[in-house]
N, C-alpha and C positions, 0 to 999 in steps of 0.2 A: 412730513414725518411718517405718515401712514405707509407710503411707498417704501421707506427705509425699513420700517418694522416688518413689512411683508418679505423683505429679502433675508431676514434672520431665520435661523433654525427654529423649528416649532417649540422646542424646550426653552429657548431664550425668550420667545414671544410670551410664553406662559409666565415666565419669571417677571417679565415687564408688566404683565397684567397685575401681578401681586404687588409690584412696586407702585403702580398707579393707584391701587386700592389703599395702600399705606399713605400715599400722598394725599388722597382724598380724605382719609380719616384724620390724619394728624396735621396736615397743612404746615404752617410755620413751625410747629413743634418737632417735625421730623429732623433728625440729626445724622451725623456720620455714624456708621459707614454707609448709610443708605443715600444720603444726599450731602451736599456741601455748598457753601456760598462761594461764588467765583469773584464777581465784582459788578458794580453798576446795576444792582438789583437783579442780577442773573444768577441762577442756581444750577447745579447739575444733579440729576437723579442718576445714581450709580448702580452698575451691575457688572459683575465679573463672572465669566464662564470660561473655565480653563485658563488660558493665558490672555484671553481677549478681554479688554476693559471697555465696556459699552457705557455711553453717556447720553442722556437726553437733557438738553438745556431748557430751562423754563424760567418763568417769572410770575410773581403774584401780581394780580391786577385787582386792587381793592381787597375786600375780605372774602369773597366767594368765588373768585375766578383764578385758575391756574392756567397760564398760557404756555402750552407745550410748544417750544420753538422748533427744534429739530434734533435728530440723533446723530451720533458719530461714535467711532471707536478711537482709542488713543493708546499710546505707549506710556507716556509719562504725564506731562501737564496738558490740559486742554489747550489746544492752539488758540492764540489770540484771535485769529480769523474766525474761528467758530464762536467765540464769545461776542465778537463784533456783529456777526450774523444774527445772533440771538437778540442783541440790543436793537438792531434795525427791525427785526420782526416785531419786537415789543412796541417800538415807535409806530410802526405801520398799523398794528392792532389798535393802539390808543387813538390814532387819527381817524380810524373808521372800523370800529369793532364788527359791524354787521357783515362786511365783506370778507373778514378774516376768521369768522367763526365756522366751525364744521358742524353741520347738522347730520345726525345719524339717520340713515335710511330706514332702519327698523325701529327707531325710538323717536319720541317727540322731543327729547332733551337735546340741548346744544352742547357740543364738546369744544 
């Protein structure tokens, strides 16, 4: 997902940072238009810039972890293949969280 974010324009990346902060603060309480439930415990974090609709798919793991799966852009509905990819990422994380967690290089916290 980080590689995908790096391909986006700087202004869009800044907007994503604000969305991540909202998700961190509000968690399950965050609602449309910022996020939406898709299916099978997968949610989408939403951002629109101009005509482009960006999405980051994620899942909650317990009470304190948000698993950010991956990002995509869409025209209408999030493609089923993207939701299925997020489901697989969630299953892989649950099977072995330590190898699927990102450690920040400049911080001690795990993302």
